[in-house]
C-alpha positions in Angstrom: 0.0 0.0 0.0 1.4 3.4 -0.9 1.9 6.2 1.6 -1.2 8.1 0.4 -3.3 5.0 1.0 -2.0 4.5 4.5 -2.7 8.2 5.3 -6.2 7.8 4.0 -6.7 4.6 6.0 -5.5 6.3 9.1 -7.9 9.2 8.8 -10.7 6.7 8.1 -9.9 4.9 11.3 -9.8 8.1 13.3 -13.2 9.1 11.9 -14.6 5.7 12.8 -13.3 5.9 16.4 -14.9 9.3 16.9 -18.2 8.0 15.5 -18.4 5.0 17.9 -16.8 6.6 20.9 -19.0 7.8 23.8 -18.4 10.2 26.6 -17.4 8.6 29.9 -20.1 8.6 32.6 -19.4 10.4 35.9 -18.5 7.2 37.6 -16.1 6.2 34.9 -14.5 9.6 35.1 -14.1 9.3 38.8 -12.6 5.9 38.5 -10.0 7.2 36.0 -9.3 10.1 38.3 -8.7 7.8 41.3 -6.5 5.5 39.2 -4.4 8.6 38.2 -4.2 9.6 41.9 -3.1 6.0 42.7 -0.3 6.2 40.1 0.7 9.6 41.3 0.9 8.5 44.9 2.9 5.4 44.0 5.3 7.4 41.9 5.7 10.0 44.6 6.1 7.3 47.3 8.9 5.6 45.4 10.5 8.9 44.7 10.3 9.8 48.4 11.8 6.5 49.5 14.7 6.8 47.0 15.2 10.4 48.1 15.6 9.3 51.7 18.0 6.5 50.7 20.1 8.9 48.7 20.2 11.3 51.6 21.2 8.6 53.9 24.0 7.4 51.6 25.4 10.9 51.0 25.0 12.6 54.4 26.3 11.2 57.7 24.1 13.5 59.8 20.7 12.0 59.0 18.5 9.1 60.2 21.5 6.8 60.4 22.7 9.0 63.4 19.7 7.6 65.3 21.4 4.2 65.7 20.4 0.7 64.7 17.0 0.2 66.3 15.6 3.6 65.7 16.6 3.9 62.0 14.9 0.6 61.3 11.7 1.9 63.0 11.8 5.0 60.8 12.2 3.0 57.6 9.4 0.6 58.6 7.1 3.5 59.5 7.7 5.1 56.1 7.1 1.8 54.3 3.9 1.0 56.3 2.5 4.4 55.6 3.1 4.0 51.8 1.6 0.5 51.8 -1.4 1.7 53.8 -2.1 4.5 51.3 -1.7 2.1 48.4 -4.2 -0.4 50.0 -6.7 2.3 50.8 -6.7 3.5 47.2 -6.9 0.0 45.8 -9.8 -0.9 48.1 -11.6 2.4 47.2 -11.1 1.6 43.4 -12.5 -1.9 43.8 -15.7 -0.4 45.3 -16.0 1.9 42.3 -15.7 -0.9 39.8 -18.7 -2.9 41.1 
């Protein structure tokens, strides 16, 4: 197929998609917004954890100065908060799907 034929087929497909597509309902839009929020929180959480690890590696006067038992507690607290946020959003998304 020549280039002009491919371009024509592309625009035919685009027109067909616009004809059969429908607007999302309010619940579908909310579900998409919550999924976007979930992904943003996950990306921010991972970024936060890597920022803390980078700070701990490069600076001697940080959480490592707390000593062995306390720094583990700090890391576990951060991890549990992130997991809790993730589970809360996943559970709320499951309620929206049904």
